[in-house]
C-alpha positions, 0 to 999 in steps of 0.5 A: 598753621604749622610746618605744613601750612607755610604760605603765610610767610609770603603774602603772594602765596595766599592768592587762590590761583597760586595755591590752586596751581601748587596743589595741581602741580603736586597732585599731577607729579605724584600721579605721573611719577607714582611717588609721594612729594614732601614739601620742604620746610620754609622757603629756599633763598638761593644764589648761583651762576644763574642769579638769585631768588626764592622758591618752594622745594619738594623732596622725592623718596629717592632723594631727588628734589624739585623746586618751583621758583617764584616772583610776583606770584608767578612761577618763573623757573623750575630747578631739578636735582638728581638723586644724591646731588647738592646742587640742582642739575637743570633749570627750566625757564618758565617765564611767560609759560603756565607751569600747569600746562607743561607738567608732562614735560616737567615730569619727564625732565624730573625723570631724566634731566636734559639741557636744550630747547624744546617745543612742548605741547601745552595740555589745555585745549585752545579756546579759539582756532586761528585762521590760516592763510596758505593758498593750497587747499587740503581735502580730507574726506568730504571736507575741503579746507582753504589752506593746509594751516586751516586743516591742521588747526581743525584737526588739532581742535578735534584731538588728533596728534601730530603723527595723524595730522602728518598722514592726513595733510602731508604737512611736516612736523615743524609746520604743525608745531607752528600752528600749535604755538599760534593756537596756544597748544605748544610753548618753546621751553628752554632748559639750562644747566642750573649752575653750581655752588648754590648758596642757601640762606637758611632754607631749612629754618622753619618759617615760624622760627624767625618769621624771616625778620631776625627775631630770635624767638619761636612762637610756641603755638607753632614751633612744636608743631614744626618740631613734631613734623620734622621728627616725623620726617626723620622717623619715616626716613624722609631725611637723614639728620635734624639739629634741634637747638634752643635754651635748656628746659624748653621741651626739646628732648621731651617732644622729640622722644615722645614723637619717636615713641609713636614709631617704635620703642627706645633701644629698638627703633631709636637710641638715646645717648647723652654725653658721648664725646670721643670719635671712637665711641661715636663710631661704635655707637653708629655701628652697633645701632645701624638702621635706627634713629640715633638721638644725641642729647647734649653731646656738643663735643662731637658737633665740632671735633674734627674726627667726629665731624669727619664720621658725621659727614659720612653718616649724614650724607643725603644718600640712602646708604652711606659708607662710614670708615674709621681706622683704629687699633680696635677696628679691622679690615673686613674685606674678604672675610667670611661673615662668621669671622667678622661676627667673631671679631665683633663679639671680641670687642672689635669693629670693622673699619668701614660699614654701610650706614642706613640710620638717621640722626637727631642732635639736641643741643643748647648751642647756637646754630652757628656754633655747630660745624658747618659741614653738619649744618649743611647736611641737616634740617634745623629748628630752633626752640628758643622761647621767651619767658612768657612763651615758656609759660604758654608751653608749660600750660600746653603740656601741663597734663603730661607733666607729673600727671599724678598731681592735681592740675589746680595745684600745678596751675597755682605753682605756674602762676606763682613762678610766672609772677616771681620769675625775676626773683628765682635763682634759676631760669623759669623753664620746663625743667625748673617747673617740674622740680618745683612740683615736688616742693609745692606738693609736699605741703611744707610751709615756706614752699614758695621760698624753696621754689625761688631758691631751688627750682 
C-alpha cells in the first residue's frame, strides 16, 4: 500500500461504503467533466473562517481542486478551487445529504462555482410514494387522482420531469419541488464562500512519511513507492514542484533520476544540476531549459537566498504558464523586438529580462523541510526520505541487484551483512553511498578489506 492507497491512515476509510462512495464520486466526475482526477497525497488538515477539519483532495488537469471533507465516516462538505487559486472558492454544505445523490450539482459547481441556496434533484429514484392530501382532483388521460400532489408524485415516479408535470397538472414548479423533497428526490443545498487564508497542516507530506504521529523516519517499503509516484506526477506535468528531503545516501537522487529516465533522456527531457548558487545562474538555467524538468541536487543556497527565492516563487506558481523576470546587466527587455534580434542577443550571451516558464522543478536536499524557505514549501509537494539504519539495510537489499550489477550478489550480501553488524564501528554512516564505495574494497580481494571498510567506506 503506497501513495495511491492511503486509506490506512484513517480507519474510517476502510469502511466499504465510504470506499465505494469515493470510487463512485471520482468515476462520475471524470465521466461528466471529461477529465482525469488525480488524488492528492495524504489527508488535508485545514482551518479557515468556516472552521477546521480534514478531507481528501483531487487535482484536475487545469489546476482546479475539489476536496471532500469528512467526519465520522461521512462527507459533510465539499470545497472547490478555481484554477490557479490557493484558497477554495466555495464550500458546499452536504451534512445530512448523500453526496453521491447530488453529483450532477457538484459537477456543475466545479465548472462554475456559485454561492447561494439551491433546490437540487437527487439522482436516485424514491422507493416509496408519499400520499398527497390536497382536495382538488386532477385528471390525466383516463386516470383521476384525488389530489394534485398525488398526481405529481405518480408522474415523478414514472420519470416525468418538472416541465412535463407542470403542463400535465397545472402545478407550479415550487409545488412540484415540495413533493420531490417529500419523496426524497430533491434536497436543499447551501453553498458558501469557502473562506480565505486557509491554513494547511502539512497536507503534502505523504501519510507514510510520519504516519501522522510525529515519527521522523520513513518506512522503506512504502516511501520509495511514494517517491516514484510524486516524481511521476512532476514528469507528467500534474504538479510543478517537488521537494525531496532526507539524510545523505538514502537513494533520493538515484530513485528520482531513474524514474525520470523512464520519461525521457537527460538533457532532453530533464536536466540535472548540482551546486548552482547564484540567482543569475538559476535564472539562466531555467531560461535555457524552459519546458524541461529541472533537478537541483544539493543546491541549498537557492532554497533560502532572497533573490533566488523570488525567482523560484514565480517559477513554482501553480499556473501552467508562469512569468519569471530578472533585471541585470546581462538581461535585456525583449518588448517590441523581432525574434531575430532576441535570438542574436541570446547567442551573444544575454537573456531576456522576462520570459514565460513552462518547466517543472525537483529539489533534492539534505536540509530539513523547515529549513527551506516557506514560499518554496507552500508551492511544492514534499516527501522526506529519512531512514533508520535498519531501514537503510532493507532499502539496500531492495535495490542491491542494481548497485554494481557486475559484482556477484553473494559478495554484496556478505559485505552488507558485515556493514550492518559493524555499523557502530564505522567512521562514516551506513548508507547507500558508503555501501557502494565499500564494494570496491571487498571486490579487490585484498587482505584486511574489513578494516578498510570500517575506516574508509
